[in-house]
PALOMI-765383 format. One record per residue (C-alpha): residue number from 1; x, y, z. Coordinates in nm, 2 decimals. Layout:
N
+-----+--------+--------+--------+
: num :     xx :     yy :     zz :
+-----+--------+--------+--------+
: NUM :      X :      Y :      Z :
...
+-----+--------+--------+--------+
This chain:
363
+-----+--------+--------+--------+
: num :     xx :     yy :     zz :
+-----+--------+--------+--------+
:   1 :  -1.83 :  -0.33 :  -1.73 :
:   2 :  -2.10 :  -0.35 :  -1.99 :
:   3 :  -2.23 :  -0.68 :  -2.09 :
:   4 :  -2.22 :  -0.60 :  -2.42 :
:   5 :  -1.80 :  -0.63 :  -2.46 :
:   6 :  -1.85 :  -0.97 :  -2.34 :
:   7 :  -2.19 :  -1.16 :  -2.54 :
:   8 :  -1.91 :  -0.98 :  -2.87 :
:   9 :  -1.66 :  -1.23 :  -2.74 :
:  10 :  -1.85 :  -1.55 :  -2.63 :
:  11 :  -2.06 :  -1.50 :  -2.97 :
:  12 :  -1.74 :  -1.53 :  -3.18 :
:  13 :  -1.68 :  -1.88 :  -2.96 :
:  14 :  -2.01 :  -2.01 :  -3.08 :
:  15 :  -1.87 :  -2.08 :  -3.37 :
:  16 :  -1.61 :  -2.28 :  -3.25 :
:  17 :  -1.83 :  -2.52 :  -3.02 :
:  18 :  -2.15 :  -2.63 :  -3.01 :
:  19 :  -2.18 :  -2.62 :  -2.61 :
:  20 :  -2.30 :  -2.29 :  -2.43 :
:  21 :  -2.07 :  -2.07 :  -2.34 :
:  22 :  -2.07 :  -1.78 :  -2.10 :
:  23 :  -2.02 :  -1.53 :  -1.81 :
:  24 :  -2.20 :  -1.49 :  -1.45 :
:  25 :  -2.12 :  -1.21 :  -1.22 :
:  26 :  -2.12 :  -1.15 :  -0.84 :
:  27 :  -2.48 :  -1.23 :  -0.82 :
:  28 :  -2.49 :  -1.55 :  -0.97 :
:  29 :  -2.65 :  -1.37 :  -1.31 :
:  30 :  -2.59 :  -1.49 :  -1.68 :
:  31 :  -2.48 :  -1.16 :  -1.79 :
:  32 :  -2.35 :  -1.28 :  -2.14 :
:  33 :  -2.39 :  -1.66 :  -2.30 :
:  34 :  -2.39 :  -1.83 :  -2.66 :
:  35 :  -2.69 :  -1.95 :  -2.56 :
:  36 :  -2.95 :  -1.64 :  -2.55 :
:  37 :  -3.23 :  -1.84 :  -2.39 :
:  38 :  -2.96 :  -1.86 :  -2.05 :
:  39 :  -2.95 :  -1.45 :  -2.02 :
:  40 :  -3.04 :  -1.40 :  -1.70 :
:  41 :  -3.06 :  -1.64 :  -1.50 :
:  42 :  -2.91 :  -1.68 :  -1.14 :
:  43 :  -2.67 :  -1.92 :  -1.03 :
:  44 :  -2.62 :  -1.82 :  -0.67 :
:  45 :  -2.44 :  -2.20 :  -0.62 :
:  46 :  -2.21 :  -2.10 :  -0.83 :
:  47 :  -2.07 :  -1.81 :  -0.73 :
:  48 :  -2.03 :  -2.00 :  -0.35 :
:  49 :  -1.85 :  -2.29 :  -0.53 :
:  50 :  -1.61 :  -2.09 :  -0.68 :
:  51 :  -1.54 :  -1.84 :  -0.43 :
:  52 :  -1.45 :  -2.13 :  -0.21 :
:  53 :  -1.25 :  -2.34 :  -0.43 :
:  54 :  -0.83 :  -2.35 :  -0.40 :
:  55 :  -0.83 :  -2.41 :  -0.74 :
:  56 :  -0.87 :  -2.21 :  -1.10 :
:  57 :  -1.15 :  -2.44 :  -1.24 :
:  58 :  -1.46 :  -2.59 :  -1.03 :
:  59 :  -1.78 :  -2.76 :  -1.16 :
:  60 :  -2.12 :  -2.67 :  -1.02 :
:  61 :  -2.44 :  -2.86 :  -1.20 :
:  62 :  -2.34 :  -3.00 :  -1.51 :
:  63 :  -2.10 :  -2.65 :  -1.60 :
:  64 :  -1.73 :  -2.58 :  -1.56 :
:  65 :  -1.67 :  -2.24 :  -1.40 :
:  66 :  -1.34 :  -2.01 :  -1.36 :
:  67 :  -1.35 :  -1.69 :  -1.19 :
:  68 :  -1.18 :  -1.40 :  -1.40 :
:  69 :  -0.90 :  -1.21 :  -1.28 :
:  70 :  -0.97 :  -0.98 :  -0.97 :
:  71 :  -0.79 :  -0.79 :  -0.67 :
:  72 :  -1.06 :  -0.86 :  -0.40 :
:  73 :  -1.13 :  -1.16 :  -0.24 :
:  74 :  -1.50 :  -1.22 :  -0.35 :
:  75 :  -1.59 :  -1.29 :  -0.76 :
:  76 :  -1.66 :  -1.01 :  -0.96 :
:  77 :  -1.71 :  -1.23 :  -1.29 :
:  78 :  -1.69 :  -1.62 :  -1.38 :
:  79 :  -1.63 :  -1.79 :  -1.70 :
:  80 :  -1.87 :  -2.07 :  -1.73 :
:  81 :  -1.90 :  -2.38 :  -2.00 :
:  82 :  -2.14 :  -2.63 :  -2.02 :
:  83 :  -2.03 :  -2.94 :  -1.97 :
:  84 :  -1.81 :  -3.05 :  -1.65 :
:  85 :  -1.61 :  -3.30 :  -1.88 :
:  86 :  -1.20 :  -3.26 :  -1.96 :
:  87 :  -1.38 :  -3.08 :  -2.28 :
:  88 :  -1.57 :  -2.85 :  -2.09 :
:  89 :  -1.24 :  -2.76 :  -1.87 :
:  90 :  -1.02 :  -2.68 :  -2.17 :
:  91 :  -1.29 :  -2.46 :  -2.36 :
:  92 :  -1.36 :  -2.27 :  -2.00 :
:  93 :  -0.99 :  -2.21 :  -1.95 :
:  94 :  -0.96 :  -2.05 :  -2.34 :
:  95 :  -1.27 :  -1.86 :  -2.26 :
:  96 :  -1.16 :  -1.68 :  -1.96 :
:  97 :  -0.82 :  -1.59 :  -2.14 :
:  98 :  -1.02 :  -1.43 :  -2.41 :
:  99 :  -1.27 :  -1.25 :  -2.15 :
: 100 :  -1.00 :  -1.08 :  -1.92 :
: 101 :  -0.82 :  -1.02 :  -2.24 :
: 102 :  -1.19 :  -0.81 :  -2.34 :
: 103 :  -1.20 :  -0.70 :  -2.00 :
: 104 :  -0.86 :  -0.54 :  -1.96 :
: 105 :  -0.86 :  -0.37 :  -2.29 :
: 106 :  -1.19 :  -0.23 :  -2.18 :
: 107 :  -1.12 :  -0.08 :  -1.82 :
: 108 :  -0.78 :   0.07 :  -2.00 :
: 109 :  -1.03 :   0.27 :  -2.22 :
: 110 :  -1.30 :   0.34 :  -1.95 :
: 111 :  -1.21 :   0.30 :  -1.63 :
: 112 :  -1.14 :   0.55 :  -1.41 :
: 113 :  -1.00 :   0.38 :  -1.17 :
: 114 :  -0.71 :   0.23 :  -1.45 :
: 115 :  -0.64 :   0.61 :  -1.56 :
: 116 :  -0.53 :   0.66 :  -1.20 :
: 117 :  -0.34 :   0.35 :  -1.19 :
: 118 :  -0.16 :   0.44 :  -1.48 :
: 119 :  -0.09 :   0.78 :  -1.34 :
: 120 :   0.05 :   0.66 :  -1.03 :
: 121 :   0.27 :   0.37 :  -1.19 :
: 122 :   0.40 :   0.58 :  -1.45 :
: 123 :   0.28 :   0.38 :  -1.71 :
: 124 :   0.11 :   0.70 :  -1.92 :
: 125 :   0.30 :   0.98 :  -2.09 :
: 126 :   0.19 :   1.40 :  -1.93 :
: 127 :   0.05 :   1.50 :  -2.23 :
: 128 :  -0.14 :   1.20 :  -2.25 :
: 129 :  -0.29 :   1.25 :  -1.86 :
: 130 :  -0.50 :   1.52 :  -2.00 :
: 131 :  -0.61 :   1.38 :  -2.32 :
: 132 :  -0.77 :   1.08 :  -2.06 :
: 133 :  -0.88 :   1.31 :  -1.83 :
: 134 :  -1.10 :   1.46 :  -2.11 :
: 135 :  -1.26 :   1.14 :  -2.26 :
: 136 :  -1.31 :   1.01 :  -1.88 :
: 137 :  -1.45 :   1.34 :  -1.77 :
: 138 :  -1.20 :   1.30 :  -1.49 :
: 139 :  -1.16 :   1.67 :  -1.27 :
: 140 :  -0.77 :   1.70 :  -1.27 :
: 141 :  -0.80 :   2.04 :  -1.03 :
: 142 :  -0.88 :   1.91 :  -0.73 :
: 143 :  -0.71 :   1.78 :  -0.36 :
: 144 :  -0.61 :   1.42 :  -0.34 :
: 145 :  -0.46 :   1.27 :  -0.09 :
: 146 :  -0.26 :   0.92 :  -0.16 :
: 147 :  -0.20 :   0.68 :   0.09 :
: 148 :  -0.06 :   0.34 :   0.12 :
: 149 :  -0.16 :   0.04 :   0.31 :
: 150 :   0.12 :  -0.18 :   0.29 :
: 151 :   0.04 :  -0.61 :   0.48 :
: 152 :   0.26 :  -0.62 :   0.79 :
: 153 :   0.18 :  -1.04 :   0.71 :
: 154 :   0.12 :  -1.27 :   0.44 :
: 155 :  -0.11 :  -1.18 :   0.16 :
: 156 :  -0.43 :  -1.13 :   0.30 :
: 157 :  -0.72 :  -1.05 :  -0.02 :
: 158 :  -0.98 :  -0.98 :   0.25 :
: 159 :  -0.76 :  -0.67 :   0.29 :
: 160 :  -0.90 :  -0.51 :  -0.06 :
: 161 :  -1.25 :  -0.57 :   0.01 :
: 162 :  -1.25 :  -0.40 :   0.38 :
: 163 :  -1.10 :  -0.14 :   0.22 :
: 164 :  -1.30 :  -0.09 :  -0.05 :
: 165 :  -1.60 :  -0.07 :   0.20 :
: 166 :  -1.46 :   0.26 :   0.41 :
: 167 :  -1.48 :   0.39 :  -0.01 :
: 168 :  -1.75 :   0.30 :  -0.11 :
: 169 :  -1.75 :   0.62 :  -0.37 :
: 170 :  -1.59 :   0.44 :  -0.71 :
: 171 :  -1.59 :   0.81 :  -0.89 :
: 172 :  -1.42 :   1.01 :  -0.64 :
: 173 :  -1.20 :   0.80 :  -0.48 :
: 174 :  -1.00 :   0.49 :  -0.60 :
: 175 :  -0.89 :   0.18 :  -0.37 :
: 176 :  -0.59 :   0.02 :  -0.65 :
: 177 :  -0.38 :  -0.30 :  -0.56 :
: 178 :  -0.08 :  -0.22 :  -0.66 :
: 179 :   0.10 :  -0.55 :  -0.57 :
: 180 :   0.09 :  -0.84 :  -0.40 :
: 181 :   0.14 :  -0.68 :  -0.02 :
: 182 :   0.02 :  -0.29 :  -0.10 :
: 183 :  -0.32 :  -0.16 :  -0.19 :
: 184 :  -0.33 :   0.25 :  -0.28 :
: 185 :  -0.61 :   0.49 :  -0.22 :
: 186 :  -0.67 :   0.80 :  -0.38 :
: 187 :  -0.92 :   0.98 :  -0.21 :
: 188 :  -1.05 :   1.32 :  -0.29 :
: 189 :  -1.06 :   1.63 :   0.00 :
: 190 :  -1.18 :   1.97 :  -0.03 :
: 191 :  -0.96 :   2.24 :  -0.02 :
: 192 :  -0.80 :   2.36 :   0.27 :
: 193 :  -0.78 :   2.03 :   0.41 :
: 194 :  -0.49 :   1.99 :   0.67 :
: 195 :  -0.24 :   1.71 :   0.67 :
: 196 :  -0.40 :   1.59 :   1.05 :
: 197 :  -0.71 :   1.47 :   0.87 :
: 198 :  -0.54 :   1.29 :   0.68 :
: 199 :  -0.34 :   1.12 :   0.96 :
: 200 :  -0.70 :   1.07 :   1.09 :
: 201 :  -0.84 :   0.91 :   0.82 :
: 202 :  -0.53 :   0.65 :   0.79 :
: 203 :  -0.52 :   0.59 :   1.16 :
: 204 :  -0.90 :   0.48 :   1.10 :
: 205 :  -0.78 :   0.25 :   0.80 :
: 206 :  -0.53 :   0.08 :   1.01 :
: 207 :  -0.80 :   0.07 :   1.33 :
: 208 :  -1.03 :  -0.09 :   1.10 :
: 209 :  -0.82 :  -0.33 :   0.90 :
: 210 :  -0.70 :  -0.47 :   1.30 :
: 211 :  -0.97 :  -0.46 :   1.51 :
: 212 :  -1.25 :  -0.54 :   1.25 :
: 213 :  -1.04 :  -0.80 :   1.03 :
: 214 :  -0.77 :  -0.90 :   1.21 :
: 215 :  -0.50 :  -0.76 :   0.97 :
: 216 :  -0.17 :  -0.59 :   1.04 :
: 217 :  -0.05 :  -0.32 :   0.81 :
: 218 :   0.16 :   0.04 :   0.80 :
: 219 :  -0.02 :   0.29 :   0.63 :
: 220 :   0.21 :   0.54 :   0.45 :
: 221 :   0.04 :   0.92 :   0.35 :
: 222 :   0.24 :   1.12 :   0.10 :
: 223 :   0.16 :   1.50 :   0.06 :
: 224 :  -0.18 :   1.64 :  -0.05 :
: 225 :  -0.15 :   1.77 :  -0.39 :
: 226 :  -0.41 :   2.00 :  -0.58 :
: 227 :  -0.34 :   1.84 :  -0.98 :
: 228 :  -0.37 :   1.51 :  -1.11 :
: 229 :  -0.08 :   1.53 :  -1.23 :
: 230 :   0.13 :   1.52 :  -0.93 :
: 231 :  -0.03 :   1.19 :  -0.80 :
: 232 :   0.29 :   0.98 :  -0.88 :
: 233 :   0.48 :   1.22 :  -0.71 :
: 234 :   0.25 :   1.17 :  -0.33 :
: 235 :   0.24 :   0.82 :  -0.39 :
: 236 :   0.61 :   0.78 :  -0.41 :
: 237 :   0.65 :   0.97 :  -0.08 :
: 238 :   0.39 :   0.70 :   0.08 :
: 239 :   0.61 :   0.49 :  -0.09 :
: 240 :   0.92 :   0.63 :   0.10 :
: 241 :   0.72 :   0.72 :   0.41 :
: 242 :   0.68 :   0.32 :   0.47 :
: 243 :   1.03 :   0.24 :   0.39 :
: 244 :   1.18 :   0.51 :   0.63 :
: 245 :   0.95 :   0.39 :   0.88 :
: 246 :   1.07 :   0.09 :   0.86 :
: 247 :   1.40 :   0.25 :   0.96 :
: 248 :   1.33 :   0.51 :   1.22 :
: 249 :   0.97 :   0.44 :   1.35 :
: 250 :   1.01 :   0.08 :   1.42 :
: 251 :   0.67 :   0.11 :   1.65 :
: 252 :   0.45 :   0.31 :   1.45 :
: 253 :   0.17 :   0.20 :   1.23 :
: 254 :   0.05 :   0.53 :   1.03 :
: 255 :   0.38 :   0.77 :   0.86 :
: 256 :   0.31 :   1.07 :   0.70 :
: 257 :   0.59 :   1.16 :   0.50 :
: 258 :   0.58 :   1.53 :   0.56 :
: 259 :   0.69 :   1.42 :   0.93 :
: 260 :   0.95 :   1.23 :   0.83 :
: 261 :   1.16 :   1.53 :   0.91 :
: 262 :   1.59 :   1.43 :   0.86 :
: 263 :   1.52 :   1.10 :   0.83 :
: 264 :   1.41 :   1.10 :   0.52 :
: 265 :   1.75 :   1.30 :   0.39 :
: 266 :   2.00 :   1.04 :   0.60 :
: 267 :   1.75 :   0.73 :   0.40 :
: 268 :   1.87 :   0.90 :   0.07 :
: 269 :   2.23 :   0.94 :   0.17 :
: 270 :   2.53 :   0.71 :   0.00 :
: 271 :   2.59 :   0.46 :   0.26 :
: 272 :   2.98 :   0.53 :   0.21 :
: 273 :   2.93 :   0.93 :   0.32 :
: 274 :   2.71 :   0.76 :   0.62 :
: 275 :   2.98 :   0.59 :   0.74 :
: 276 :   3.26 :   0.84 :   0.68 :
: 277 :   3.04 :   1.04 :   0.92 :
: 278 :   3.03 :   0.80 :   1.18 :
: 279 :   3.36 :   0.78 :   1.17 :
: 280 :   3.46 :   1.15 :   1.23 :
: 281 :   3.20 :   1.23 :   1.48 :
: 282 :   3.34 :   0.91 :   1.70 :
: 283 :   3.69 :   0.99 :   1.70 :
: 284 :   3.80 :   0.84 :   2.05 :
: 285 :   3.54 :   0.53 :   2.01 :
: 286 :   3.30 :   0.37 :   1.78 :
: 287 :   2.88 :   0.41 :   1.89 :
: 288 :   2.91 :   0.05 :   1.96 :
: 289 :   3.13 :   0.08 :   2.28 :
: 290 :   2.82 :   0.27 :   2.43 :
: 291 :   2.59 :  -0.04 :   2.61 :
: 292 :   2.24 :  -0.06 :   2.62 :
: 293 :   2.21 :   0.12 :   2.92 :
: 294 :   2.34 :   0.38 :   2.82 :
: 295 :   2.18 :   0.42 :   2.48 :
: 296 :   1.85 :   0.44 :   2.69 :
: 297 :   1.95 :   0.71 :   2.91 :
: 298 :   2.04 :   0.93 :   2.58 :
: 299 :   1.71 :   0.84 :   2.41 :
: 300 :   1.57 :   0.96 :   2.74 :
: 301 :   1.76 :   1.28 :   2.78 :
: 302 :   1.65 :   1.36 :   2.41 :
: 303 :   1.29 :   1.27 :   2.48 :
: 304 :   1.31 :   1.53 :   2.72 :
: 305 :   1.42 :   1.79 :   2.52 :
: 306 :   1.76 :   1.78 :   2.70 :
: 307 :   1.65 :   1.88 :   3.02 :
: 308 :   1.89 :   1.75 :   3.31 :
: 309 :   1.64 :   1.69 :   3.58 :
: 310 :   1.32 :   1.59 :   3.40 :
: 311 :   1.51 :   1.30 :   3.26 :
: 312 :   1.66 :   1.17 :   3.60 :
: 313 :   1.27 :   1.21 :   3.76 :
: 314 :   1.18 :   1.01 :   3.45 :
: 315 :   1.47 :   0.75 :   3.49 :
: 316 :   1.39 :   0.74 :   3.89 :
: 317 :   1.75 :   0.89 :   3.96 :
: 318 :   1.93 :   1.09 :   4.13 :
: 319 :   1.98 :   1.44 :   3.95 :
: 320 :   2.38 :   1.33 :   4.03 :
: 321 :   2.38 :   1.06 :   3.88 :
: 322 :   2.28 :   1.15 :   3.54 :
: 323 :   2.49 :   1.42 :   3.55 :
: 324 :   2.77 :   1.13 :   3.59 :
: 325 :   2.63 :   0.99 :   3.35 :
: 326 :   2.65 :   1.22 :   3.07 :
: 327 :   3.02 :   1.31 :   3.18 :
: 328 :   3.06 :   0.93 :   3.13 :
: 329 :   2.94 :   0.97 :   2.78 :
: 330 :   3.18 :   1.30 :   2.68 :
: 331 :   3.48 :   1.08 :   2.84 :
: 332 :   3.37 :   0.78 :   2.56 :
: 333 :   3.24 :   1.06 :   2.27 :
: 334 :   3.42 :   1.36 :   2.29 :
: 335 :   3.04 :   1.51 :   2.27 :
: 336 :   2.86 :   1.67 :   2.59 :
: 337 :   2.48 :   1.59 :   2.52 :
: 338 :   2.39 :   1.87 :   2.72 :
: 339 :   2.52 :   2.05 :   2.41 :
: 340 :   2.25 :   2.16 :   2.19 :
: 341 :   2.52 :   2.13 :   1.89 :
: 342 :   2.69 :   1.80 :   2.06 :
: 343 :   2.30 :   1.69 :   2.08 :
: 344 :   2.21 :   1.75 :   1.73 :
: 345 :   2.53 :   1.60 :   1.62 :
: 346 :   2.50 :   1.25 :   1.84 :
: 347 :   2.09 :   1.20 :   1.70 :
: 348 :   2.22 :   1.22 :   1.39 :
: 349 :   2.50 :   1.02 :   1.44 :
: 350 :   2.19 :   0.73 :   1.57 :
: 351 :   2.00 :   0.71 :   1.30 :
: 352 :   2.27 :   0.71 :   1.06 :
: 353 :   2.38 :   0.41 :   1.24 :
: 354 :   2.03 :   0.30 :   1.20 :
: 355 :   2.02 :   0.33 :   0.83 :
: 356 :   2.34 :   0.15 :   0.79 :
: 357 :   2.27 :  -0.16 :   0.97 :
: 358 :   1.91 :  -0.18 :   0.79 :
: 359 :   2.15 :  -0.17 :   0.53 :
: 360 :   2.30 :  -0.44 :   0.62 :
: 361 :   2.59 :  -0.25 :   0.69 :
: 362 :   2.74 :  -0.27 :   1.06 :
: 363 :   2.88 :   0.07 :   0.98 :
+-----+--------+--------+--------+
């Protein structure tokens, strides 16, 4: 953010007050001020005060400060006004509004991160994408992956700074705050990168936040795209990965859109169609007629690829005991899970049931 943009604003405010008005950066350096003699001074104590403050406006050493809009936990810029009285407070609030407006306007025109955020949020027309990319000298035809990091617990602003530290190259990689709980990461990759590398990187992000910062997150991964125009699609895929994962992959903290399988299809079906499907499959008895022990047996049977002997071994039961249980399931549901087609039908039915429950429908 060029200092001259801030300097232009504070010089205009000079006409309305005889008090010094200015801006400090994250290091406490005065980078813009209506009193030119203060330029270059460094007030580290003010930075500590603003960062530690619970309220928006604070005073320090005879001056009033207010942090400008930021999306990390630490100060980026703060406006200040000479004095610590009510007039200084009012002037500081007015100054911060003007300076935030100038900052936002500049970023929309010159900041690559804002440009990328507009793309994934569908806030820019397709034709304008290439015009702006040319103005910003932004490479359109490189491979990029989209990760969506969602906090599983109340908002922790430190997450943004922690993720930014993992992706320090702000010219090729972008860490963007997209909501109170979500941070999007757009990472550039070399051509030929496989999906496994995206999974590995997502796992590293999740583990770093969990172990290094005690922040619990879920990471959704969109498909790798080769052109800037497809970033919005990949971002939506990462969102869908998290949403579908909440239903079908409840224990997973990293979910790749490409690995969602049939869950992705079920999630997008009308609930009325899903209810009809369950009624058709379970004509004899509803799926709720199966107790937890039976459902556990079925899940183990699926996990072991319909292998009776292996499933019995994993369940620590005799093979004949498992066969008896499978016969009981057949009598209750009309489906023989030892038959591939019936097993597929039952597997889909369980997933449909989960989907309906997630929608608050006890189908």
